[in-house]
N, C-alpha and C positions, 0 to 999 in steps of 0.2 A: 463102845469104848473108844475114846480118842487116843491115837498112838502118841507115845512119848516123843518129844522133839529131841532127836539124837544129837544135834549140833546147834543148840540154842545160843542166845547172846552170850558174848564174853564180857566180863566186867572190864570196862575201859582201863582200869588200873593194871590189868593183867596183859594188855596188848604189848607185843614186842614192837620195836621201831618200824619194821616192815608192815605189820598189821595196822599200826596207827596211821602210817602214811597212806596205805591203801584205803582204809576206812575214811580218812579225811577227804580223799579225792572223790569218793562217792557222795559224801555229805556236801562238799563244795560244788558239785555238779547239779544238773537239773533235777535230780531226784530229791536233793535236800536232806536226806536222812539215810541211815543204814537200816535196811529192812529186807524182808523177803529172801531172795536167793543169796544176797550178799552177806547174810548172817552165817550160813554154813560155809560159804566160799571164803570167808575171812581166815579160815584155817590154812588157806593157800593164797597168801597175799599177791603173789605174782600172777597166778591164774585169775584171781578176782580182778586185778587191775586190767588185765587184757580183756576179760569178759565185760567189765563195766564200760570200757571204751567202745567195744563193738556194740554193746547194747545201747549206749547213748546215741550212736549213729543210727542204728536200726530203728529205735523207738522215736527219736526226735527229729531226724533229718533224712530219712530214707527217701528214695526216689518215688515211692508209692504213696506218700502222704499219710497223715495220722489216721484218717478214717479207715482206709484199707489196711494199714498196719494193725490197727486194733482188731479188725475182723480176722486177720491171719493169726493174731495172738490168741483170740478166743477159740478158733478151730484147733490150734495146737494145744491149748490148755485142756480142751474137752477130750482130745485124742489121748492125752496122758493122764486124764482125771486129776488135773493139777489144781487143787483148791486155792492155793496162794495166788497163782497167776489169775485164776478166775475172779477171786475176790478183789484183786487190784484192778484188773482190766475190764471187767463187765461194766462197772460204772463209767470208766473212761470211754469205752466204746459207745455207750449211750450219749455221753457228752460230745463225742466226735461226730455224731450223726447216724450211727448204726441204729436201726429201729429196734424197739423193745421186742417185737415179735421175732426178729432175727436172733437176738440174744437168747430168748427163751427156746427157740427151736434148736439152736446149737446145743444148749444145755440138755435138751431132751434127746439128743443124737438124731435129730430129724433135719431134713433139708428144708431150709426156710423158704416160704413162699413170699412172693412180692418183693424180691430183691431187685435193686437197680442192676443194670447190665454189668457195671464194673464190680459190684459185689458178687454177682453170679460167677464171673470169671475168676475172681480171687478165691471164693469159696470152693469152686470146683478144682482149681489148681492145688490148693492146700489139702483138700480132702483126698484127692488122688495121690499126692505126694506122701501123705501119712499112711493111707491104707494100702496102696499098691507099691510103695517105695519107688515110684517113678510117675511120670506124667505122660499121658497119651499125646500123640502128635497134634490132634485136634485141640486139646486143652492147652498145650504149649503154644500153638499158633494163636489162639484167642488171647492168651496172656501177653504174647509178644506184640500183637496188634494194639492192645490196650496200653501196655506199660513200656514197650521197647526193651532192648536187651538189658540196659541198666536196671530198669524196674523189675524185670524177671529175676535177675541175679539178687537184687535186694529182697524180693519176695521169698526166694529160696533161703536167703540169709535169715530172714525173720523166723521162718519155720525151723531152721536148724538151731538158731540161737535159743528160741523159746523151748525147743526140745531139750537142749542142753540144760537150761535152767530147771525144766520140769524134772529131768532125771536127777539132778542134784537135790532138789527139794523133796521129791518122792523118796529117794534113798535116805535123806536126812530126817524125813518125817517132819518137815518144817510146818509149824502151825500157821493156819490161815488167820489173817487179821480180821477184826470185826469191820464189816463194811455194809453197804446197803444191798449188796448182791447176795441172793440166797446161795447156799453152798450147792455145788454140783451134785446131782443125784448119782450115786455109784451103783 
């Protein structure tokens, strides 16, 4: 049984001025539409505005680049069993250069084989951060050597931001969009 979307789309005619403004900012930005986490977040337009600005930076301009950002998003989506983020980002990760075998391994909760060095570093960092709630000195040193301080902070930001979105959508039971990505096995 599919859970009911607790905070589904709001009829545009029912939006108050703050909601209308926040929604328009998302639509006018690189996302081009109001979808996914921004549907439930629209109930708190100021929070949504702050979140979308942070997300726009982390997804589109972070110091770690789009390929590694997408890898971090997938690790986070898998950790939280977040179907919406998975449906949106698995195809984007493939387009960004993450191998299909890596995406499939993450979906299966397995450590991917055949990762590039930078992918291993990011995968290990994200996995430790989610599972252990911290990162070992060795893993941190590897990420620092690869990404520098700016990149490490952005990598932590990607993990935190997509954790926030996952929590919002898991709590709201946001329905996943139809995409080419098979749903995460639960």
